[in-house]
C-alpha atoms as a printed R data frame, in Angstrom:
    type eleno elety resid chain resno       x       y       z
1   ATOM     1    CA   GLU     A     1   4.137   5.266 -77.501
2   ATOM     2    CA   ILE     A     2   2.140   7.770 -75.041
3   ATOM     3    CA   GLU     A     3   4.298   6.392 -72.124
4   ATOM     4    CA   LYS     A     4   7.421   6.787 -73.917
5   ATOM     5    CA   LYS     A     5   6.762  10.443 -74.936
6   ATOM     6    CA   LEU     A     6   5.874  11.065 -71.150
7   ATOM     7    CA   GLU     A     7   9.195   9.563 -70.178
8   ATOM     8    CA   GLU     A     8  11.011  11.513 -72.468
9   ATOM     9    CA   LEU     A     9   9.068  14.760 -71.215
10  ATOM    10    CA   GLY     A    10  10.409  14.026 -67.773
11  ATOM    11    CA   ALA     A    11   6.791  12.878 -66.294
12  ATOM    12    CA   LYS     A    12   7.115  10.621 -63.147
13  ATOM    13    CA   ARG     A    13   5.698   7.323 -63.133
14  ATOM    14    CA   ILE     A    14   3.395   7.180 -60.165
15  ATOM    15    CA   GLY     A    15   2.214   3.645 -60.330
16  ATOM    16    CA   LEU     A    16   0.181   0.771 -62.114
17  ATOM    17    CA   PHE     A    17  -2.996   0.066 -60.007
18  ATOM    18    CA   THR     A    18  -5.674  -2.512 -60.485
19  ATOM    19    CA   PHE     A    19  -9.277  -0.957 -59.204
20  ATOM    20    CA   ASP     A    20 -12.007  -2.838 -58.271
21  ATOM    21    CA   GLU     A    21 -15.206  -0.648 -58.880
22  ATOM    22    CA   TRP     A    22 -18.885  -1.187 -57.742
23  ATOM    23    CA   ILE     A    23 -21.376   1.166 -59.312
24  ATOM    24    CA   PHE     A    24 -24.816   1.670 -57.734
25  ATOM    25    CA   GLN     A    25 -27.396   3.591 -59.336
26  ATOM    26    CA   PRO     A    26 -31.169   4.047 -58.062
27  ATOM    27    CA   LYS     A    27 -34.090   4.201 -60.340
28  ATOM    28    CA   GLY     A    28 -34.500   7.557 -61.854
29  ATOM    29    CA   TRP     A    29 -30.882   8.409 -61.336
30  ATOM    30    CA   GLU     A    30 -30.114   7.710 -65.225
31  ATOM    31    CA   GLU     A    31 -32.426  10.228 -66.494
32  ATOM    32    CA   SER     A    32 -31.391  13.101 -64.201
33  ATOM    33    CA   GLY     A    33 -27.698  13.911 -65.076
34  ATOM    34    CA   ARG     A    34 -26.518  10.373 -65.275
35  ATOM    35    CA   ARG     A    35 -26.069  10.235 -61.374
36  ATOM    36    CA   ARG     A    36 -24.585   7.206 -59.712
37  ATOM    37    CA   VAL     A    37 -22.357   6.228 -56.659
38  ATOM    38    CA   ARG     A    38 -18.883   4.512 -57.108
39  ATOM    39    CA   VAL     A    39 -17.150   2.464 -54.427
40  ATOM    40    CA   ARG     A    40 -13.319   2.099 -55.574
41  ATOM    41    CA   THR     A    41 -10.455   0.278 -53.972
42  ATOM    42    CA   ASP     A    42  -6.880  -0.636 -55.000
43  ATOM    43    CA   GLY     A    43  -6.488  -2.986 -52.191
44  ATOM    44    CA   LYS     A    44  -5.018  -0.465 -49.876
45  ATOM    45    CA   LYS     A    45  -7.216   2.714 -49.931
46  ATOM    46    CA   THR     A    46 -11.059   2.878 -50.840
47  ATOM    47    CA   TRP     A    47 -13.100   5.892 -52.186
48  ATOM    48    CA   VAL     A    48 -16.628   6.378 -52.341
49  ATOM    49    CA   THR     A    49 -17.578   8.970 -55.227
50  ATOM    50    CA   TYR     A    50 -20.976  10.574 -56.117
51  ATOM    51    CA   LYS     A    51 -21.080  11.463 -59.496
52  ATOM    52    CA   ALA     A    52 -23.258  13.409 -61.825
53  ATOM    53    CA   THR     A    53 -22.936  14.238 -65.770
54  ATOM    54    CA   ILE     A    54 -24.041  17.695 -65.923
55  ATOM    55    CA   ALA     A    55 -22.672  18.459 -69.335
56  ATOM    56    CA   LEU     A    56 -20.195  16.859 -71.761
57  ATOM    57    CA   SER     A    57 -17.274  19.190 -71.299
58  ATOM    58    CA   ILE     A    58 -14.126  19.317 -69.412
59  ATOM    59    CA   ASP     A    59 -15.667  20.058 -66.051
60  ATOM    60    CA   GLY     A    60 -19.168  18.769 -66.787
61  ATOM    61    CA   THR     A    61 -19.067  15.841 -64.141
62  ATOM    62    CA   GLU     A    62 -19.958  16.771 -60.316
63  ATOM    63    CA   GLU     A    63 -18.158  14.720 -58.010
64  ATOM    64    CA   VAL     A    64 -17.991  14.516 -54.182
65  ATOM    65    CA   GLU     A    65 -15.733  12.068 -53.084
66  ATOM    66    CA   PHE     A    66 -14.180  10.730 -49.719
67  ATOM    67    CA   GLU     A    67 -11.840   7.620 -48.259
68  ATOM    68    CA   ALA     A    68 -13.763   4.725 -46.129
69  ATOM    69    CA   SER     A    69 -11.780   2.214 -44.234
70  ATOM    70    CA   SER     A    70 -13.275  -0.838 -46.210
71  ATOM    71    CA   ALA     A    71 -14.588  -1.653 -49.812
72  ATOM    72    CA   GLU     A    72 -16.648  -4.441 -48.587
73  ATOM    73    CA   ASN     A    73 -18.346  -2.615 -45.947
74  ATOM    74    CA   VAL     A    74 -19.512   0.414 -47.986
75  ATOM    75    CA   VAL     A    75 -20.649  -2.134 -50.580
76  ATOM    76    CA   LYS     A    76 -22.396  -4.145 -48.023
77  ATOM    77    CA   PHE     A    77 -23.942  -0.535 -46.565
78  ATOM    78    CA   PHE     A    78 -25.428   0.547 -50.100
79  ATOM    79    CA   GLN     A    79 -26.696  -3.058 -50.706
80  ATOM    80    CA   VAL     A    80 -28.603  -3.329 -47.376
81  ATOM    81    CA   SER     A    81 -29.863   0.402 -48.061
82  ATOM    82    CA   GLU     A    82 -31.294  -1.064 -51.036
83  ATOM    83    CA   PHE     A    83 -29.119   0.930 -53.619
84  ATOM    84    CA   PRO     A    84 -29.317  -1.245 -56.724
85  ATOM    85    CA   LEU     A    85 -25.591  -2.431 -58.055
86  ATOM    86    CA   LEU     A    86 -25.421  -1.725 -61.468
87  ATOM    87    CA   ARG     A    87 -21.973  -3.594 -61.892
88  ATOM    88    CA   HIS     A    88 -18.818  -4.530 -60.747
89  ATOM    89    CA   GLN     A    89 -15.935  -3.592 -62.795
90  ATOM    90    CA   GLN     A    90 -12.070  -3.592 -62.892
91  ATOM    91    CA   LYS     A    91  -9.783  -1.519 -64.709
92  ATOM    92    CA   ARG     A    92  -5.728  -1.247 -64.576
93  ATOM    93    CA   ARG     A    93  -4.427   2.254 -64.627
94  ATOM    94    CA   THR     A    94  -0.781   3.521 -65.181
95  ATOM    95    CA   ARG     A    95  -0.525   7.079 -63.791
96  ATOM    96    CA   TYR     A    96   2.085   9.647 -64.647
97  ATOM    97    CA   GLU     A    97   2.735  13.391 -63.460
98  ATOM    98    CA   LEU     A    98   4.367  16.179 -64.957
99  ATOM    99    CA   GLY     A    99   3.979  19.504 -62.841
100 ATOM   100    CA   ASP     A   100   0.248  19.946 -62.060
101 ATOM   101    CA   ILE     A   101  -0.863  17.671 -65.030
102 ATOM   102    CA   THR     A   102  -1.758  13.822 -64.539
103 ATOM   103    CA   PHE     A   103  -1.774  11.536 -67.134
104 ATOM   104    CA   GLU     A   104  -3.671   8.075 -66.819
105 ATOM   105    CA   ILE     A   105  -3.675   5.579 -69.093
106 ATOM   106    CA   ASP     A   106  -6.587   3.177 -68.396
107 ATOM   107    CA   ASN     A   107  -6.798  -0.389 -69.437
108 ATOM   108    CA   TRP     A   108 -10.421  -1.927 -69.342
109 ATOM   109    CA   PRO     A   109 -11.349  -5.670 -70.330
110 ATOM   110    CA   LYS     A   110 -12.653  -5.625 -74.199
111 ATOM   111    CA   ILE     A   111 -10.750  -2.389 -75.360
112 ATOM   112    CA   PRO     A   112  -7.615  -0.633 -76.059
113 ATOM   113    CA   GLU     A   113  -6.007   1.639 -73.752
114 ATOM   114    CA   ILE     A   114  -7.580   5.129 -72.958
115 ATOM   115    CA   LEU     A   115  -5.564   8.294 -72.028
116 ATOM   116    CA   GLU     A   116  -7.318  10.600 -69.657
117 ATOM   117    CA   ILE     A   117  -5.518  14.084 -68.914
118 ATOM   118    CA   GLU     A   118  -6.338  15.713 -65.801
119 ATOM   119    CA   ALA     A   119  -5.511  19.065 -64.223
120 ATOM   120    CA   HIS     A   120  -6.927  21.830 -62.455
121 ATOM   121    CA   SER     A   121  -7.885  23.908 -65.471
122 ATOM   122    CA   GLU     A   122  -8.919  23.495 -69.219
123 ATOM   123    CA   LYS     A   123  -5.414  25.330 -70.125
124 ATOM   124    CA   GLU     A   124  -3.448  22.676 -68.224
125 ATOM   125    CA   VAL     A   125  -5.408  19.737 -69.885
126 ATOM   126    CA   ARG     A   126  -4.881  21.516 -73.048
127 ATOM   127    CA   LYS     A   127  -1.083  21.905 -72.462
128 ATOM   128    CA   GLY     A   128  -0.922  18.235 -71.539
129 ATOM   129    CA   ALA     A   129  -2.378  17.044 -74.895
130 ATOM   130    CA   GLU     A   130  -0.062  19.612 -76.681
131 ATOM   131    CA   LEU     A   131   2.963  18.246 -75.005
132 ATOM   132    CA   LEU     A   132   1.976  14.674 -76.370
133 ATOM   133    CA   GLY     A   133   1.217  16.075 -79.972
134 ATOM   134    CA   LEU     A   134  -2.315  15.259 -79.467
135 ATOM   135    CA   ASP     A   135  -5.070  16.949 -81.695
136 ATOM   136    CA   TRP     A   136  -7.324  18.992 -79.434
137 ATOM   137    CA   GLY     A   137  -9.910  18.435 -81.933
138 ATOM   138    CA   LYS     A   138 -10.227  14.743 -81.602
139 ATOM   139    CA   VAL     A   139 -10.770  15.165 -77.794
140 ATOM   140    CA   ILE     A   140 -13.910  13.686 -76.359
141 ATOM   141    CA   PHE     A   141 -15.871  14.363 -73.094
142 ATOM   142    CA   VAL     A   142 -17.956  11.574 -72.154
143 ATOM   143    CA   ASP     A   143 -17.531   8.917 -69.393
144 ATOM   144    CA   GLN     A   144 -16.380   5.239 -69.850
145 ATOM   145    CA   ARG     A   145 -19.981   3.997 -70.316
146 ATOM   146    CA   GLU     A   146 -20.267   5.996 -73.383
147 ATOM   147    CA   ILE     A   147 -16.853   5.238 -74.650
148 ATOM   148    CA   HIS     A   148 -17.522   1.417 -74.695
149 ATOM   149    CA   LYS     A   149 -20.763   1.784 -76.139
150 ATOM   150    CA   LYS     A   150 -20.285   4.535 -78.932
151 ATOM   151    CA   TYR     A   151 -16.820   3.606 -80.114
152 ATOM   152    CA   TYR     A   152 -16.574  -0.298 -79.387
153 ATOM   153    CA   GLY     A   153 -20.427  -1.355 -79.085
154 ATOM   154    CA   ILE     A   154 -20.038  -2.633 -75.772
155 ATOM   155    CA   ASP     A   155 -22.862  -1.886 -73.429
156 ATOM   156    CA   MET     A   156 -21.031  -2.028 -69.833
157 ATOM   157    CA   ASP     A   157 -24.571  -1.948 -68.069
158 ATOM   158    CA   ALA     A   158 -25.306  -5.388 -69.470
159 ATOM   159    CA   PHE     A   159 -22.395  -6.674 -67.545
160 ATOM   160    CA   PRO     A   160 -23.116  -7.264 -63.939
161 ATOM   161    CA   GLU     A   161 -19.136  -8.190 -63.896
162 ATOM   162    CA   TYR     A   162 -17.052  -6.415 -66.224
163 ATOM   163    CA   VAL     A   163 -13.806  -7.725 -65.302
164 ATOM   164    CA   PHE     A   164 -10.483  -9.018 -66.525
165 ATOM   165    CA   GLU     A   165 -10.317 -12.673 -67.204
166 ATOM   166    CA   ASN     A   166  -7.083 -13.257 -65.240
């Protein structure tokens, strides 16, 4: 239904991506701002991202990201540097763009699809939600780990491999 609305609005479908992600989290990082390092690849590009959840708000996550040449080498680097691997996970993402607004529909193992709207400002994110007829009062500002746990009773951290079965 969301994709149909996006197409009616003239949003451009950028593509369907499957991401492999490795989440690293040294001891003590959980308590201090839910800090973690993520290595993500779509099979063509690889990104390394430091993330820290500072506040549960539209801009409450601090991120530092850069591209790397090889997911395997970066994962190995963190492993030999004794960064504990919390989990390996997968998701499928369908991305649309409408002007400066990005709409990402994420499909994770074990739960229904999730819509994420991103833009340069809260005003633009609100505009994206409004264009889709979504109720801003029902918006949540938490990461996927919290969505899985709070809304679906799934503790992602209990799965060292949280991946699709096929």
